[in-house]
C-alpha positions in Angstrom: 7.0 -37.1 52.6 7.9 -34.5 49.9 11.4 -35.3 48.8 12.6 -31.7 48.9 11.2 -31.3 52.4 12.9 -34.6 53.4 16.2 -33.2 52.1 15.8 -30.0 54.1 15.0 -31.9 57.3 18.0 -34.1 56.7 20.3 -31.0 56.3 18.9 -29.5 59.6 21.2 -31.7 61.6 24.4 -30.9 59.7 27.4 -30.1 61.8 28.7 -26.5 61.7 31.7 -27.1 59.4 29.5 -28.6 56.8 27.1 -25.7 57.0 29.9 -23.2 56.6 31.2 -25.2 53.6 27.8 -25.1 52.0 27.2 -21.4 52.7 30.6 -20.5 51.4 30.1 -22.5 48.2 26.7 -20.8 47.7 28.1 -17.3 48.4 31.1 -17.7 46.1 29.2 -19.6 43.4 31.7 -22.3 42.5 34.8 -22.4 44.6 36.6 -25.3 43.0 39.5 -25.4 45.4 37.2 -25.5 48.4 35.2 -28.3 46.8 38.3 -30.4 46.2 39.4 -29.8 49.7 36.1 -31.2 50.9 36.4 -34.1 48.4 39.8 -34.9 49.8 38.5 -35.0 53.3 35.7 -37.3 52.2 38.0 -39.6 50.1 40.4 -39.9 53.1 37.5 -40.8 55.3 36.2 -43.4 52.8 39.6 -45.0 52.6 39.6 -45.3 56.4 36.1 -46.8 56.4 37.2 -49.4 53.8 40.2 -50.2 56.0 37.8 -50.8 58.9 35.7 -53.1 56.7 38.8 -55.0 55.7 39.8 -55.5 59.3 36.3 -56.7 60.0 36.6 -59.4 57.4 35.3 -57.9 54.1 36.3 -60.2 51.3 39.4 -59.4 49.2 37.2 -59.7 46.1 35.3 -56.5 47.2 37.5 -53.8 45.6 35.5 -50.6 45.3 32.8 -48.6 47.1 29.4 -48.1 45.4 26.8 -46.7 47.7 25.4 -46.9 51.3 23.2 -49.9 52.2 21.2 -49.3 55.3 23.7 -46.6 56.3 26.8 -48.8 55.8 29.4 -48.5 53.0 28.7 -51.1 50.3 31.8 -52.5 48.5 31.5 -54.3 45.2 33.6 -56.7 43.1 35.7 -55.7 40.2 33.0 -57.0 37.8 30.5 -54.5 39.1 29.8 -51.7 36.6 30.7 -49.0 39.2 34.1 -50.4 40.2 36.1 -47.9 38.2 34.7 -44.7 39.7 36.5 -44.6 43.0 39.9 -45.1 41.5 39.0 -42.3 39.0 38.0 -40.1 41.9 41.4 -40.6 43.5 43.1 -39.8 40.2 41.0 -36.6 39.9 42.2 -35.6 43.4 45.8 -36.1 42.4 45.2 -34.2 39.2 43.8 -31.2 40.9 45.9 -31.0 44.0 49.2 -32.4 42.6 49.6 -33.9 46.1 51.4 -37.2 45.7 49.7 -38.6 48.8 46.9 -39.6 46.4 49.1 -41.7 44.2 49.4 -44.8 46.3 45.6 -45.2 46.8 44.9 -44.3 43.2 47.4 -46.9 42.0 46.2 -49.5 44.5 42.5 -49.2 43.7 43.2 -49.1 39.9 45.5 -52.2 40.1 42.7 -54.1 41.8 40.8 -54.0 38.6 43.5 -55.5 36.4 41.8 -58.8 35.9 38.7 -57.1 34.6 40.4 -56.3 31.3 39.5 -59.9 30.3 35.9 -59.8 31.6 33.6 -60.1 28.6 30.4 -60.4 30.5 29.5 -56.7 30.4 29.4 -53.7 28.1 30.5 -51.5 31.0 34.2 -51.9 30.5 34.4 -48.3 29.5 33.1 -47.2 32.9 35.1 -49.8 34.8 38.5 -49.6 32.9 38.6 -46.1 31.3 37.6 -44.2 34.4 40.3 -46.0 36.3 43.1 -47.0 33.9 42.3 -44.3 31.4 42.8 -41.5 34.0 45.9 -43.4 35.3 47.5 -43.5 31.9 46.6 -39.9 31.1 48.2 -38.6 34.3 51.2 -40.9 34.5 52.1 -42.2 31.0 52.8 -45.6 32.5 52.7 -48.1 29.6 51.4 -50.8 31.9 48.1 -48.8 32.1 48.2 -48.4 28.3 48.3 -52.2 27.8 45.3 -52.7 30.0 43.3 -50.1 28.2 44.0 -51.9 24.9 43.1 -55.3 26.2 39.9 -53.9 27.7 38.9 -52.5 24.4 39.5 -55.8 22.7 37.3 -57.5 25.2 34.6 -54.9 24.8 34.8 -55.2 21.0 34.0 -58.8 21.3 30.4 -57.8 22.2 29.8 -56.1 18.9 27.3 -57.6 16.5 28.1 -56.4 12.9 24.6 -57.3 11.7 22.9 -55.1 14.2 25.8 -52.7 14.2 25.8 -52.2 18.0 27.4 -53.5 21.2 25.2 -55.7 23.3 24.6 -54.4 26.8 23.2 -57.1 29.0 23.5 -60.9 28.9 20.8 -61.5 31.6 17.1 -62.3 30.9 18.0 -63.4 27.4 14.9 -64.2 25.2 12.5 -63.8 28.2 12.5 -60.0 28.0 14.8 -59.3 25.1 17.2 -60.9 22.7 19.9 -58.3 22.1 19.3 -55.3 24.5 21.3 -52.1 24.0 20.9 -49.4 26.6 21.6 -45.7 26.2 24.3 -46.0 28.9 26.4 -47.9 26.4 27.3 -44.6 24.7 29.6 -44.0 27.6 31.7 -47.0 26.9 32.7 -45.9 23.4 35.4 -43.6 24.7 37.5 -46.7 25.5 37.3 -47.9 21.9 38.3 -44.5 20.5 41.3 -44.4 22.8 42.3 -47.9 21.8 42.5 -46.8 18.1 44.6 -43.8 19.1 47.0 -46.1 21.1 47.3 -48.9 18.5 46.5 -47.4 15.1 43.9 -50.2 14.7 40.8 -48.5 13.2 38.5 -51.4 14.0 37.8 -50.1 17.5 37.0 -46.7 16.0 34.6 -48.2 13.4 32.7 -50.2 16.1 32.3 -47.0 18.1 31.0 -45.0 15.2 28.6 -47.8 14.1 27.2 -48.0 17.6 26.8 -44.2 17.8 25.1 -44.0 14.4 22.6 -46.7 15.2 21.9 -45.2 18.6 20.9 -41.9 16.9 18.7 -43.9 14.5 17.0 -46.1 17.0 17.1 -44.7 20.5 15.9 -41.2 20.0 12.3 -39.9 19.7 11.2 -36.9 17.7 11.4 -34.7 20.8 15.1 -35.7 21.2 14.5 -37.7 24.4 15.9 -41.2 24.5 14.4 -44.6 25.2 16.4 -46.6 27.8 16.5 -50.0 26.1 16.4 -50.9 22.4 16.1 -54.6 21.8 17.5 -55.9 18.5 17.1 -59.1 16.6 20.8 -60.3 16.5 20.2 -62.3 13.3 18.6 -59.6 11.2 19.5 -56.3 13.0 15.9 -55.3 13.2 14.5 -53.4 16.2 12.2 -55.7 18.2 11.1 -53.3 20.9 11.8 -50.0 22.6 11.3 -50.3 26.4 12.7 -49.2 29.8 14.3 -51.0 32.7 15.2 -48.1 35.0 12.8 -45.4 33.9 9.2 -44.8 34.9 7.7 -46.2 31.7 8.7 -47.2 28.2 7.7 -43.8 26.9 9.2 -41.7 29.7 12.5 -39.8 29.8 14.7 -41.5 32.5 16.9 -38.6 33.7 20.2 -40.3 33.9 19.7 -41.9 30.5 19.3 -38.5 29.0 22.5 -37.4 30.6 24.4 -40.4 29.4 23.3 -39.6 25.8 24.4 -36.0 26.1 27.8 -36.9 27.5 28.2 -39.7 25.0 27.5 -37.8 21.8 29.5 -34.8 23.0 32.5 -37.2 23.5 31.8 -38.7 20.1 32.1 -35.3 18.5 35.4 -34.7 20.3 36.8 -38.0 19.0 35.5 -37.9 15.4 34.7 -34.2 14.6 31.6 -35.5 12.9 29.1 -32.6 12.9 26.2 -35.1 13.2 27.3 -35.9 16.8 27.6 -32.3 17.8 24.1 -31.6 16.4 22.8 -34.6 18.3 24.4 -33.5 21.5 22.9 -30.0 21.1 19.4 -31.5 20.5 19.7 -33.6 23.7 21.0 -30.6 25.6 18.0 -28.5 24.5 15.7 -31.3 25.7 17.3 -31.7 29.0 17.5 -27.9 29.7 13.8 -27.6 28.8 12.9 -30.2 31.3 15.1 -29.2 34.2 13.3 -28.0 37.4 13.9 -24.4 38.5 16.8 -25.4 40.7 18.5 -27.4 37.9 18.5 -30.8 39.6 16.4 -33.4 37.8 14.0 -35.8 39.3 14.9 -39.4 38.7 12.6 -39.4 35.6 11.4 -36.3 33.9 8.0 -37.9 33.5 7.6 -39.4 37.0 4.0 -39.1 37.9 4.3 -37.6 41.4 6.6 -34.7 40.7 7.4 -32.7 42.8 7.1 -35.6 45.3 9.6 -37.8 43.6 13.2 -38.6 44.4 15.9 -36.4 42.9 19.0 -37.7 41.0 22.2 -35.8 41.8 24.1 -38.3 39.6 22.1 -37.3 36.5 22.8 -33.6 37.4 26.5 -34.2 37.7 26.8 -36.1 34.5 24.8 -33.5 32.6 26.9 -30.6 34.1 30.2 -32.3 33.0 28.9 -32.9 29.5 27.5 -29.3 29.2 30.9 -27.9 30.1 32.5 -29.8 27.2 29.7 -29.1 24.8 30.2 -25.4 25.5 33.7 -25.6 24.1 32.4 -26.9 20.7 29.1 -25.2 20.2 28.1 -21.8 19.0 25.4 -21.8 21.6 27.2 -20.5 24.6 24.6 -20.8 27.4 25.6 -24.4 28.2 28.2 -23.2 30.6 25.7 -21.1 32.5 23.4 -24.1 32.9 26.3 -26.2 34.0 27.3 -23.6 36.5 23.8 -23.5 37.9 23.8 -27.2 38.4 27.1 -27.2 40.2 26.0 -24.3 42.4 22.9 -26.1 43.5 24.8 -29.3 44.1 27.3 -27.4 46.3 24.6 -25.6 48.1 22.2 -28.4 48.9 23.6 -31.8 48.1 26.9 -32.1 49.9 27.3 -34.7 52.6 28.6 -33.4 56.0 32.3 -34.1 56.3 33.3 -37.6 57.5 29.8 -38.9 57.3 27.8 -41.0 54.8 30.8 -43.3 54.3 32.8 -40.6 52.7 30.6 -39.9 49.7 30.6 -36.4 48.5 27.0 -36.0 47.2 23.7 -37.1 48.6 20.3 -37.7 47.0 20.9 -39.8 43.9 18.6 -42.5 42.6 20.0 -45.7 41.1 17.1 -47.9 40.1 13.7 -46.8 41.4 11.5 -49.3 39.6 13.5 -52.1 41.4 13.2 -50.1 44.7 17.0 -50.1 44.7 19.4 -47.2 45.7 16.7 -44.5 46.2 17.8 -41.2 47.8 21.4 -42.4 48.5 24.9 -41.4 47.6 26.3 -43.1 44.6 30.0 -43.2 43.6 29.4 -42.2 40.0 27.7 -39.1 41.1 30.9 -38.1 43.0 33.0 -39.0 40.0 31.2 -36.8 37.5 30.8 -34.1 40.1 34.6 -33.9 40.4 35.0 -34.1 36.6 32.6 -31.2 36.2 34.5 -29.2 38.7 37.7 -29.8 36.9 36.2 -28.8 33.6 34.7 -25.6 35.1 38.2 -24.8 36.4 39.8 -25.4 33.1 37.4 -23.0 31.4 38.4 -20.2 33.8 
């Protein structure tokens, strides 16, 4: 079935309040307050669903929601790369509403990740610890959060190889598929390192982040400014062994979320360093993404997927790109980025919202996690919600 047709059929059964919400959002373009009201309803419902799962015997090690699995809310351990997004969502709700009712759950779900600061088995500590503890420290100034951020950065820095000049992404499948894989997603974890330098004065974190960013420009990007997903290095010589994909359609295709990660990452790197090279790279990536977006601004899971328009969409890639474009707009002389971001948010509001108190409490529908593995296709994903709320906050700040 055509994915867009499938989405329309799905929406046909939406209850009246959800229809009114969508129509109102579409009519008023982006009503940020209304969207946060809706997000609050969804987050409250998700908290109640989690409580029900706990009462039914869900393990204490399952600390955060990730997606829906066969219609049921899926919880993950703290070591899962998505574990920091729900705490971050709760902090965003507190930030926007100033309602202290969000503080207890935000603190609770953040605190559950405390042991992860010592987990060196992943490059994703930026996602896990900065989206949670980073927002917590930013909004409260609690030095306990500060200390966890610093330790998390130390743990992440332990994955840096000075010969290759990059942070290793994955430890699995070593030597069988790759020796030292670095994925474009890893750009998102550099913000944790930049923050650690600001908090400690130790420039080693900053230097690692800059080295990783510079080598990503050098080795991840094609002449058309699209990104490979995975670059495999020789850890002994630093030479590139291969450029491949894991989550995209092919080694030469443009996996949509990967392009958004790069845009967001290099925009952030410019913010933290003021190095014009990073701004120029972000602008090049933005130009590529904008040139490939469908008319309604929501990308398919891969820009080169062979069956477009009969391919799954990826609302998460759209939300990440929108958030990045709002920030890029504030640095660039090219001022149409905001208009593109507005268009993305308008479409997400109009066609991608879950009915209230359904779908486990997720906000957005129709994301794609890992299509080649037949995993998380056309489902809500917690990181889509996180970057959707961040984009809404940034759009509000601009006004």
